[in-house]
VEXKOLSE-148116 format. One line per field, with one value per atom (N, C-alpha, C): residue number from 1; residue in three letters; x negated, z, y. Coordinates in steps of 0.05 Angstrom, whole numbers, m for minus. Each point is the difference from the previous one (the first is absolute). Layout:
REM residues N
i	(NUM,...);
aa	(ALA,...);
x	(X,...);
z	(Z,...);
y	(Y,...);
***
This chain:
REM residues 85
i	(1,1,1,2,2,2,3,3,3,4,4,4,5,5,5,6,6,6,7,7,7,8,8,8,9,9,9,10,10,10,11,11,11,12,12,12,13,13,13,14,14,14,15,15,15,16,16,16,17,17,17,18,18,18,19,19,19,20,20,20,21,21,21,22,22,22,23,23,23,24,24,24,25,25,25,26,26,26,27,27,27,28,28,28,29,29,29,30,30,30,31,31,31,32,32,32,33,33,33,34,34,34,35,35,35,36,36,36,37,37,37,38,38,38,39,39,39,40,40,40,41,41,41,42,42,42,43,43,43,44,44,44,45,45,45,46,46,46,47,47,47,48,48,48,49,49,49,50,50,50,51,51,51,52,52,52,53,53,53,54,54,54,55,55,55,56,56,56,57,57,57,58,58,58,59,59,59,60,60,60,61,61,61,62,62,62,63,63,63,64,64,64,65,65,65,66,66,66,67,67,67,68,68,68,69,69,69,70,70,70,71,71,71,72,72,72,73,73,73,74,74,74,75,75,75,76,76,76,77,77,77,78,78,78,79,79,79,80,80,80,81,81,81,82,82,82,83,83,83,84,84,84,85,85,85);
aa	(MET,MET,MET,THR,THR,THR,THR,THR,THR,ILE,ILE,ILE,THR,THR,THR,LEU,LEU,LEU,ARG,ARG,ARG,GLU,GLU,GLU,PRO,PRO,PRO,LEU,LEU,LEU,SER,SER,SER,THR,THR,THR,ALA,ALA,ALA,GLU,GLU,GLU,GLY,GLY,GLY,VAL,VAL,VAL,ILE,ILE,ILE,SER,SER,SER,THR,THR,THR,VAL,VAL,VAL,THR,THR,THR,LEU,LEU,LEU,ARG,ARG,ARG,ARG,ARG,ARG,PRO,PRO,PRO,LYS,LYS,LYS,VAL,VAL,VAL,LYS,LYS,LYS,ASP,ASP,ASP,LEU,LEU,LEU,LYS,LYS,LYS,GLN,GLN,GLN,VAL,VAL,VAL,ASP,ASP,ASP,ALA,ALA,ALA,ALA,ALA,ALA,ARG,ARG,ARG,ALA,ALA,ALA,GLU,GLU,GLU,GLY,GLY,GLY,GLY,GLY,GLY,ASP,ASP,ASP,MET,MET,MET,GLN,GLN,GLN,ALA,ALA,ALA,GLY,GLY,GLY,ILE,ILE,ILE,ALA,ALA,ALA,MET,MET,MET,VAL,VAL,VAL,ALA,ALA,ALA,ALA,ALA,ALA,ILE,ILE,ILE,THR,THR,THR,GLY,GLY,GLY,LEU,LEU,LEU,SER,SER,SER,VAL,VAL,VAL,GLU,GLU,GLU,VAL,VAL,VAL,VAL,VAL,VAL,ASP,ASP,ASP,GLU,GLU,GLU,MET,MET,MET,ASP,ASP,ASP,ALA,ALA,ALA,ALA,ALA,ALA,ASP,ASP,ASP,PHE,PHE,PHE,THR,THR,THR,THR,THR,THR,ILE,ILE,ILE,SER,SER,SER,GLU,GLU,GLU,ALA,ALA,ALA,LEU,LEU,LEU,ALA,ALA,ALA,ASP,ASP,ASP,PHE,PHE,PHE,PHE,PHE,PHE,GLN,GLN,GLN,PRO,PRO,PRO,ALA,ALA,ALA,ARG,ARG,ARG,PRO,PRO,PRO);
x	(625,18,29,19,28,15,17,16,29,12,28,16,23,18,19,1,17,30,17,29,10,m13,7,m25,m4,m24,m3,m25,m6,m6,12,m6,m20,m23,m21,m7,m17,m8,m15,m12,m15,18,25,18,14,13,15,m17,0,m15,20,m2,18,m13,m26,m15,m23,m8,m24,m17,m26,m19,m14,0,m12,m27,m21,m26,m3,m19,m5,m11,10,m10,m29,m14,m27,m1,m22,m3,4,m10,3,30,16,29,12,m10,10,m7,m24,m8,17,7,18,28,9,26,m1,m21,m3,2,m13,1,28,14,27,19,m5,17,m4,m25,m6,14,3,13,30,11,29,14,m13,13,0,15,0,10,21,11,m21,m13,m20,m23,m7,m21,8,25,9,0,8,0,m29,m18,m29,m11,7,m10,11,26,11,m13,m4,m13,m29,m14,m28,m2,17,m3,14,17,13,m12,m15,m10,20,24,20,m7,9,m3,20,m6,18,27,m1,24,18,m12,15,12,m16,10,23,m1,22,26,m1,24,9,m14,6,26,15,24,m9,16,m6,m3,17,m2,m26,m9,m26,m23,2,m21,m2,23,1,m12,6,m11,m30,m10,m29,m13,13,m10,m2,20,0,m23,m4,m22,m27,m2,m24,m6,20,m4,m12,6,m12,m30,m11,m29,m14,15,m12,3,12,4,m27,m5,m25,m2,m24,m4,8,13,8,m22,m6,m22,8);
z	(2607,m21,11,m16,8,m22,9,m19,3,m23,m1,m17,12,m15,m16,m26,m17,4,0,2,m26,m22,m27,m13,1,m12,m29,m9,m28,m16,m24,m18,m20,m2,m18,m17,m20,m17,17,22,17,21,3,19,16,22,16,23,4,22,21,24,22,23,0,20,m13,10,m9,24,m4,21,m8,19,m4,14,m15,12,6,17,5,m25,m6,m24,4,m22,m1,m15,2,m14,m30,m11,m29,m8,19,m5,m1,18,0,m26,m10,m26,m23,1,m20,1,24,4,m10,5,m10,m31,m13,m29,m10,14,m7,4,21,5,m22,m9,m22,m25,m5,m24,1,24,2,24,17,23,24,21,26,m1,m15,m2,m12,m21,m12,19,16,20,21,9,19,m10,m25,m13,m2,m8,m2,27,21,27,8,m4,8,m16,m26,m16,10,7,9,26,19,26,2,m19,0,m19,m20,m21,m22,2,m21,m23,m24,m22,2,m14,m1,m12,m19,m13,19,18,20,21,8,20,m13,m25,m14,2,2,2,28,20,28,8,17,11,15,m2,11,31,13,29,8,m15,5,m4,m21,m6,23,11,22,25,6,23,m2,m24,m4,3,m11,2,29,16,28,15,m6,12,m8,m25,m10,16,6,15,27,12,26,m2,m23,m3,3,m4,0,27,19,26,15,16,15,20,5,19,28,14,28,19,19,19,18);
y	(2722,m7,m2,7,m1,m16,m18,m16,8,5,8,m20,m8,m17,17,m5,16,m7,20,m5,m12,8,m9,m11,m27,m11,7,1,8,m25,m2,m22,10,m14,7,m25,4,m22,m21,8,m18,m14,9,m11,21,m8,19,10,26,12,9,m12,7,14,0,16,14,23,14,7,m2,7,26,19,26,0,8,4,30,6,28,14,24,14,9,2,9,26,14,26,m4,m22,m5,m2,m10,m1,28,18,27,15,m6,12,m10,m25,m11,13,4,13,29,14,27,1,m19,m2,m6,m18,m6,24,15,24,20,4,19,m8,m26,m10,0,m7,m5,11,15,11,m17,8,m13,m29,m5,m27,m19,8,m17,m4,20,m3,m21,1,m20,m28,m3,m26,m10,18,m8,m9,14,m7,m27,m5,m26,m22,4,m20,m5,21,m3,m16,6,m13,m27,m6,m27,m19,11,m18,m6,11,m4,19,m7,18,23,22,23,m9,m18,m9,m16,m15,m15,19,19,20,16,6,14,m16,m26,m17,m5,11,m5,15,m13,13,26,20,26,m1,m17,m2,m14,m19,m13,19,16,20,20,8,19,m13,m25,m14,m1,m7,m1,27,21,27,9,m7,7,m14,m26,m15,12,8,13,25,16,25,m5,m23,m7,m3,m8,m2,27,21,27,15,m14,12,1,21,1,m24,m9,m21,10,m18,7,m9,17,m7,m23);
***
């Protein structure tokens, strides 16, 4: 798991979110992303993946600062790197 501190905390009905924890993606997450891509393209797929691995709703991810979304996306890419011997 990876924890990221948001540059711009999110205000939600449940309170303020200042950090998010990313879990490793599973195959079921990839299938969900494929479905989102078919409906709305690459951006919607990225939003769906961030929502899936952080536990945030798609609506909350939609309100995320673009720099924070990019930081999370970059951290997510690290999960897909081949294992180092």
